[in-house]
C-alpha positions as CSV (number, residue, x, y, z in Angstrom):
1,M,-3.6,8.1,-12.2
2,A,-3.0,11.0,-9.9
3,Y,0.6,11.3,-8.4
4,Y,1.0,10.3,-5.0
5,K,4.1,10.5,-2.3
6,C,4.4,9.1,0.8
7,L,3.2,10.8,4.1
8,K,6.3,10.2,5.9
9,C,9.2,10.2,3.3
10,D,8.0,12.0,0.5
11,K,8.7,9.0,-2.0
12,S,6.4,8.4,-4.9
13,I,4.2,5.7,-4.5
14,E,3.3,2.9,-6.8
15,K,-0.4,1.7,-7.7
16,D,-0.1,-1.5,-5.9
17,I,1.3,0.2,-2.8
18,L,-1.7,2.7,-3.1
19,A,-4.0,-0.2,-3.1
20,L,-2.4,-1.8,-0.2
21,N,-2.8,1.2,1.8
22,K,-6.3,1.3,1.3
23,K,-6.9,-2.4,1.9
24,L,-5.1,-2.2,5.2
25,L,-5.9,1.2,6.3
26,G,-9.2,1.8,4.8
27,R,-10.7,2.7,1.5
28,N,-11.3,6.2,2.4
29,I,-8.1,7.4,3.4
30,M,-6.4,10.3,1.6
31,K,-2.7,10.0,2.7
32,F,-0.4,7.1,1.9
33,F,2.6,5.4,2.9
34,C,5.3,3.8,0.7
35,L,6.2,0.1,1.4
36,K,9.0,0.8,3.4
37,C,7.0,3.6,5.8
38,L,4.0,1.3,5.7
39,A,6.0,-1.6,7.1
40,E,7.2,0.5,9.6
41,Y,3.9,2.0,10.8
42,L,2.4,-1.6,10.9
43,E,5.5,-3.1,12.3
44,L,5.4,-5.7,9.7
45,P,8.4,-6.7,7.4
46,E,8.2,-5.4,3.9
47,D,8.4,-9.1,2.6
48,L,5.0,-10.2,4.2
49,L,3.5,-6.9,2.7
50,K,4.7,-7.7,-0.7
51,D,3.2,-11.3,-0.3
52,K,-0.2,-9.8,0.9
53,I,-0.2,-7.7,-2.6
54,N,0.3,-11.0,-4.5
55,D,-2.4,-12.9,-2.1
56,F,-5.0,-10.1,-2.7
57,K,-4.3,-9.9,-6.5
58,R,-4.9,-13.7,-6.5
59,Q,-8.1,-13.5,-4.5
60,G,-9.6,-11.0,-7.1
61,C,-9.5,-7.8,-4.8
62,S,-11.0,-4.9,-6.8
63,L,-8.3,-2.3,-5.4
64,F,-5.5,-4.3,-7.2
65,N,-6.9,-4.5,-10.9
């Protein structure tokens, strides 16, 4: 897997956070946010985004395999 860093804060990004970026911002994006910066960008709490990751995994979304 390639190594990705946050567009805003330069923090390394885990694969589930990459998948969440693609799910919420579009599959073809090339720049990503860490969880904290994504939450700020979307104006949502981090806990809600963590819950969404689990929801998408339970639903069998292919991005979260």
